[in-house]
Rosetta silent file (secondary structure, phi, psi, omega in degrees, C-alpha in Angstrom):
SEQUENCE: NYIAETGALCALLVFAFMSYPFSVLPFVIVLAYLLAACGSLSIKKREINKEKKVNHILIRILVFASFAITTLCLYNRFPTYQAYKDWRISQMLYNLGHYPEAQKAYKELEPYLNDQVNYLFEYGRILSQTEAYKESNRILEKGTRLSCDPMFYNIMGKNYQAIKQYE
SCORE:     score description
SCORE:     0.000 S_00000001
   1 L     0.000  119.180 -175.643  -53.241  -87.250   90.362 S_00000001
   2 H   -84.129   -9.933 -177.135  -53.604  -90.806   91.637 S_00000001
   3 H   -66.533  -39.752 -178.924  -56.953  -90.264   93.356 S_00000001
   4 H   -64.528  -46.532 -179.015  -58.958  -90.541   90.118 S_00000001
   5 H   -66.417  -42.838  178.965  -57.379  -93.824   89.040 S_00000001
   6 H   -65.364  -41.292  177.966  -57.618  -95.344   92.509 S_00000001
   7 H   -63.913  -41.547  178.287  -61.235  -94.214   92.848 S_00000001
   8 H   -64.816  -40.810  178.135  -62.117  -95.671   89.449 S_00000001
   9 H   -63.555  -43.936  177.963  -60.436  -98.955   90.374 S_00000001
  10 H   -62.657  -42.177  179.449  -62.318  -99.098   93.683 S_00000001
  11 H   -62.847  -42.266  178.982  -65.617  -98.322   91.940 S_00000001
  12 H   -63.669  -41.987 -179.491  -65.015 -101.076   89.389 S_00000001
  13 H   -68.932  -37.843  176.081  -64.169 -103.605   92.103 S_00000001
  14 H   -63.643  -43.484  176.747  -67.234 -102.674   94.180 S_00000001
  15 H   -60.943  -37.803 -178.986  -69.361 -103.069   91.048 S_00000001
  16 H   -65.530  -31.566  179.137  -67.681 -106.439   90.415 S_00000001
  17 H   -71.128  -22.606 -176.514  -68.748 -107.705   93.843 S_00000001
  18 H  -104.873   -1.905 -177.642  -72.395 -106.984   93.056 S_00000001
  19 L  -151.815 -163.431  179.462  -72.499 -108.170   89.462 S_00000001
  20 L  -128.372   60.506 -174.916  -70.444 -110.084   86.919 S_00000001
  21 H   -70.380  -22.601 -175.663  -68.714 -107.358   84.861 S_00000001
  22 H   -79.047    2.272  170.302  -65.591 -109.387   84.156 S_00000001
  23 H   -86.243   -6.998  178.212  -67.572 -111.657   81.858 S_00000001
  24 L  -108.204  123.722 -172.692  -67.775 -108.648   79.523 S_00000001
  25 H   -55.700  -42.700 -179.495  -64.519 -107.908   77.716 S_00000001
  26 H   -58.906  -32.155  178.185  -64.593 -104.075   77.949 S_00000001
  27 H   -69.700  -36.337  176.980  -64.673 -104.261   81.751 S_00000001
  28 H   -65.776  -39.350  177.779  -61.625 -106.535   81.772 S_00000001
  29 H   -63.803  -43.216  178.123  -59.841 -104.040   79.502 S_00000001
  30 H   -62.975  -40.102  177.686  -60.753 -101.171   81.838 S_00000001
  31 H   -60.843  -45.951  179.484  -59.486 -103.207   84.799 S_00000001
  32 H   -62.050  -41.738  178.383  -56.159 -103.819   83.049 S_00000001
  33 H   -61.845  -46.828 -178.106  -55.892 -100.125   82.170 S_00000001
  34 H   -65.204  -37.898  176.823  -56.625  -99.017   85.729 S_00000001
  35 H   -64.096  -41.993  178.100  -54.116 -101.481   87.170 S_00000001
  36 H   -65.245  -41.076  179.966  -51.481 -100.207   84.744 S_00000001
  37 H   -64.057  -44.059  178.611  -52.361  -96.596   85.554 S_00000001
  38 H   -64.945  -37.346  178.459  -52.124  -97.215   89.292 S_00000001
  39 H   -66.258  -42.509  179.831  -48.821  -99.031   88.800 S_00000001
  40 H   -69.128  -34.116  177.042  -47.290  -96.243   86.742 S_00000001
  41 H   -67.684  -33.947 -179.832  -48.480  -93.670   89.245 S_00000001
  42 H   -67.606  -33.774  177.757  -46.879  -95.629   92.043 S_00000001
  43 H   -67.106  -44.472  178.029  -43.525  -95.495   90.244 S_00000001
  44 H   -62.064  -41.557 -178.095  -43.816  -91.711   89.809 S_00000001
  45 H   -67.294  -35.961  178.271  -44.905  -91.333   93.396 S_00000001
  46 H   -62.453  -39.030  179.144  -41.979  -93.431   94.586 S_00000001
  47 H   -65.673  -35.167 -177.764  -39.574  -91.133   92.808 S_00000001
  48 H   -79.593  -43.747 -173.219  -41.151  -88.093   94.470 S_00000001
  49 L  -113.881   66.970 -178.376  -41.674  -89.514   97.981 S_00000001
  50 L   -68.914  -26.597 -175.684  -38.736  -91.805   98.654 S_00000001
  51 L   -81.748  -11.626 -176.883  -38.822  -91.192  102.380 S_00000001
  52 L   -95.639   97.082 -177.622  -42.437  -92.375  102.877 S_00000001
  53 H   -76.540  -23.414  179.182  -42.255  -96.147  103.322 S_00000001
  54 H   -61.844  -41.089  178.647  -45.926  -96.456  104.261 S_00000001
  55 H   -62.006  -38.273  179.147  -46.894  -95.504  100.720 S_00000001
  56 H   -63.279  -41.393  179.910  -44.628  -98.219   99.357 S_00000001
  57 H   -66.224  -44.638  178.135  -46.298 -100.828  101.521 S_00000001
  58 H   -62.264  -40.850  179.338  -49.771  -99.663  100.513 S_00000001
  59 H   -64.492  -43.146  178.116  -48.810  -99.674   96.859 S_00000001
  60 H   -62.675  -41.672  178.466  -47.407 -103.194   97.127 S_00000001
  61 H   -63.771  -43.781  179.143  -50.550 -104.381   98.862 S_00000001
  62 H   -62.448  -43.967  179.376  -52.710 -102.736   96.199 S_00000001
  63 H   -64.432  -44.809  179.375  -50.674 -104.254   93.368 S_00000001
  64 H   -63.153  -45.301  179.722  -50.740 -107.708   94.975 S_00000001
  65 H   -63.649  -41.679  178.734  -54.483 -107.519   95.661 S_00000001
  66 H   -63.622  -43.026  178.062  -55.172 -106.321   92.132 S_00000001
  67 H   -62.858  -42.732 -179.826  -53.058 -109.113   90.678 S_00000001
  68 H   -64.738  -43.294  179.192  -54.812 -111.690   92.859 S_00000001
  69 H   -64.422  -43.580  178.860  -58.281 -110.436   91.917 S_00000001
  70 H   -62.630  -43.543  179.184  -57.395 -110.378   88.222 S_00000001
  71 H   -62.166  -44.211  179.051  -55.962 -113.889   88.415 S_00000001
  72 H   -63.155  -41.857  179.833  -59.058 -115.203   90.197 S_00000001
  73 H   -64.130  -44.578 -179.709  -61.379 -113.548   87.665 S_00000001
  74 H   -69.415  -39.165  178.442  -59.488 -114.930   84.698 S_00000001
  75 H   -63.589  -38.713  179.393  -59.147 -118.384   86.276 S_00000001
  76 H   -67.749  -32.231 -175.146  -62.883 -118.414   86.963 S_00000001
  77 H   -88.999  -11.512 -176.830  -63.705 -117.417   83.366 S_00000001
  78 H   -61.138  -45.244  177.514  -61.426 -119.919   81.573 S_00000001
  79 H   -60.549  -34.335  177.774  -63.956 -122.793   81.568 S_00000001
  80 H   -68.618  -39.781  176.492  -66.562 -120.403   80.164 S_00000001
  81 H   -60.231  -44.680  178.455  -64.137 -119.280   77.481 S_00000001
  82 H   -64.104  -38.108  178.554  -63.518 -122.909   76.538 S_00000001
  83 H   -64.133  -38.251  176.309  -67.281 -123.539   76.503 S_00000001
  84 H   -60.679  -43.520  179.103  -67.751 -120.657   74.052 S_00000001
  85 H   -62.623  -44.080  179.201  -65.184 -122.213   71.731 S_00000001
  86 H   -65.843  -35.649  178.878  -66.893 -125.602   71.984 S_00000001
  87 H   -63.041  -43.426 -179.936  -70.287 -123.989   71.403 S_00000001
  88 H   -60.419  -36.810  177.360  -69.098 -122.414   68.152 S_00000001
  89 H   -71.215  -41.468 -178.971  -67.998 -125.844   66.943 S_00000001
  90 H   -68.082  -24.425  179.024  -71.249 -127.463   68.116 S_00000001
  91 H   -63.821  -24.546  176.316  -73.285 -124.858   66.262 S_00000001
  92 H   -62.840  -42.120  177.027  -72.231 -126.501   63.021 S_00000001
  93 H   -62.872  -42.439  179.233  -74.150 -129.619   64.057 S_00000001
  94 H   -62.333  -47.649 -177.964  -77.135 -127.464   65.012 S_00000001
  95 H   -67.037  -28.417  178.096  -77.085 -125.537   61.737 S_00000001
  96 H   -84.017   -8.152  178.576  -76.816 -128.752   59.712 S_00000001
  97 L    83.560   17.177  175.934  -79.780 -130.253   61.563 S_00000001
  98 L   -86.693   72.500 -169.619  -77.832 -133.094   63.218 S_00000001
  99 H   -68.230  -40.014  178.978  -79.838 -132.680   66.397 S_00000001
 100 H   -61.413  -40.601  178.186  -78.987 -135.902   68.303 S_00000001
 101 H   -68.967  -40.023  179.270  -75.244 -135.207   67.996 S_00000001
 102 H   -64.586  -36.213 -179.665  -75.769 -131.530   68.792 S_00000001
 103 H   -60.126  -42.148  179.062  -77.817 -132.464   71.867 S_00000001
 104 H   -63.191  -43.655 -178.717  -74.864 -134.349   73.354 S_00000001
 105 H   -67.484  -42.609 -177.913  -72.499 -131.452   72.708 S_00000001
 106 H   -68.811  -33.858 -178.965  -74.886 -128.795   74.021 S_00000001
 107 H   -61.244  -38.235 -179.583  -75.677 -130.768   77.184 S_00000001
 108 H   -68.027  -24.140 -175.806  -72.023 -130.636   78.261 S_00000001
 109 H   -89.724  -10.829 -173.848  -71.978 -126.848   77.842 S_00000001
 110 H   -55.518  -43.325 -178.771  -75.074 -126.090   79.939 S_00000001
 111 H   -61.856  -24.682 -175.587  -73.296 -125.406   83.266 S_00000001
 112 H   -96.867  -27.149 -173.244  -71.126 -122.754   81.624 S_00000001
 113 H  -116.894   20.144 -175.938  -73.527 -121.094   79.189 S_00000001
 114 L   -73.433    4.804  174.433  -76.843 -121.184   81.055 S_00000001
 115 L  -114.697   12.392 -179.378  -76.955 -117.378   81.066 S_00000001
 116 L  -104.914  117.063 -173.490  -76.572 -116.983   77.290 S_00000001
 117 H   -59.816  -46.956 -177.584  -79.869 -116.361   75.505 S_00000001
 118 H   -64.430  -39.800  176.911  -78.795 -117.674   72.103 S_00000001
 119 H   -62.134  -47.043 -178.904  -77.369 -120.855   73.616 S_00000001
 120 H   -61.711  -40.098  178.948  -80.553 -121.499   75.604 S_00000001
 121 H   -64.597  -47.937 -179.072  -82.712 -120.954   72.527 S_00000001
 122 H   -63.084  -44.831 -179.260  -80.628 -123.285   70.361 S_00000001
 123 H   -65.150  -41.975  176.948  -80.420 -125.963   73.049 S_00000001
 124 H   -61.845  -38.947  178.639  -84.157 -125.745   73.735 S_00000001
 125 H   -68.375  -40.201  177.471  -84.873 -126.079   70.025 S_00000001
 126 H   -60.308  -46.165 -179.667  -82.513 -129.063   69.734 S_00000001
 127 H   -63.827  -36.915  177.380  -84.289 -130.794   72.625 S_00000001
 128 H   -64.927  -41.493 -179.969  -87.640 -130.074   71.020 S_00000001
 129 H   -68.578  -26.849  178.165  -86.472 -131.552   67.720 S_00000001
 130 L   -94.817   13.366  175.229  -85.252 -134.707   69.504 S_00000001
 131 L    64.715   26.902  172.068  -88.635 -135.014   71.261 S_00000001
 132 L   -97.229   70.083 -167.834  -87.283 -134.267   74.748 S_00000001
 133 H   -67.504  -42.136 -178.963  -90.157 -131.854   75.281 S_00000001
 134 H   -67.242  -42.028  177.235  -90.106 -131.476   79.069 S_00000001
 135 H   -65.026  -38.493  177.213  -86.350 -130.896   79.133 S_00000001
 136 H   -60.143  -45.343  179.339  -86.754 -128.456   76.250 S_00000001
 137 H   -64.904  -33.839  177.005  -89.333 -126.474   78.210 S_00000001
 138 H   -63.106  -45.103 -179.771  -87.035 -126.406   81.240 S_00000001
 139 H   -68.257  -44.045 -178.955  -84.242 -124.883   79.151 S_00000001
 140 H   -65.813  -31.285  176.593  -86.578 -122.504   77.319 S_00000001
 141 H   -62.690  -39.079  174.625  -88.017 -121.352   80.661 S_00000001
 142 H   -60.874  -39.919 -179.925  -84.515 -120.219   81.645 S_00000001
 143 H   -64.523  -35.168 -179.877  -84.376 -118.291   78.383 S_00000001
 144 H   -68.865  -21.546  176.582  -87.652 -116.498   79.104 S_00000001
 145 H   -76.913  -19.050 -177.577  -86.123 -115.142   82.314 S_00000001
 146 H  -107.145  -19.127 -174.275  -83.316 -113.540   80.310 S_00000001
 147 L  -141.902  152.664  177.073  -85.054 -112.482   77.111 S_00000001
 148 L  -103.426   19.753  178.979  -88.455 -111.298   75.967 S_00000001
 149 L   -64.668  123.999 -178.524  -88.108 -113.046   72.596 S_00000001
 150 H   -69.776  -14.819  179.960  -91.513 -114.605   71.771 S_00000001
 151 H   -64.458  -29.290  174.964  -89.867 -117.529   69.971 S_00000001
 152 H   -58.957  -45.711 -178.300  -89.116 -119.103   73.358 S_00000001
 153 H   -70.466  -33.979  178.267  -92.853 -119.197   74.054 S_00000001
 154 H   -62.475  -45.618  179.812  -93.666 -120.448   70.549 S_00000001
 155 H   -69.297  -38.663  176.701  -91.410 -123.475   70.940 S_00000001
 156 H   -61.061  -41.048  177.701  -92.652 -124.075   74.475 S_00000001
 157 H   -62.167  -41.692  177.348  -96.217 -124.020   73.143 S_00000001
 158 H   -64.902  -36.459  177.338  -95.342 -126.561   70.453 S_00000001
 159 H   -64.110  -46.629  178.507  -93.719 -128.751   73.108 S_00000001
 160 H   -63.060  -37.138  177.594  -96.836 -128.644   75.282 S_00000001
 161 H   -64.474  -39.657 -179.786  -98.943 -129.395   72.229 S_00000001
 162 H   -66.405  -32.288  179.247  -96.761 -132.424   71.381 S_00000001
 163 L   -97.508   12.103  174.319  -97.211 -133.882   74.887 S_00000001
 164 L    58.933   39.588  172.888 -100.921 -132.999   74.774 S_00000001
 165 L  -107.760   80.598 -172.109 -100.850 -130.567   77.690 S_00000001
 166 L   -75.744  -21.004 -178.232 -103.160 -127.995   76.143 S_00000001
 167 L   -72.220    0.000    0.000 -103.913 -126.065   79.291 S_00000001
C-alpha cells in the first residue's frame, strides 16, 4: 500500500518546512528510506497499472521533487558539516589552553555553529579567557537561549565582574 509511505513522506516534508529536521541524522535516514520506499512502490505499481500514464507522470514528478529537496538539504548542510570537522580540530587548541589561537579558529565557525550549545559555551569561555568580555557575554547570551546550563551565567557574571559592571 503506497498511501502509508506517501503520507509519511508528506508529513516529514511538512515538518521540514516548519523546523530544521534535516540537521539531525535520523531524519535524513528516514527521508532516504521513504524516498526508496516510494520509488520501489512506483516500480511495482507500474508493473500493475501499465495503462495509466497519469500515475507515471505523478511518480516522476514526486521522484524529481524528492531528489531536488534532498539535494538542496544536503547542499545547505555541507558548510555546517565542514564546520563540525573544523570545530573538532579546533577543540584541541581549546583543551590545551591555547586560547588566542582557538579564538581565531572558533570565530570563523560562528556563522555555522551558532545553534550548538557546546560550541557557544566553549567559544564564550575562550573569549572570556582572552579578556574579550563583552563579546564573550554576547556569545554566552546566545547559549542561554538554547540551554539552561548555569555555567553560562557563571562565566557571564565573571565577565561583568572583570569589567566592573556589578549591577
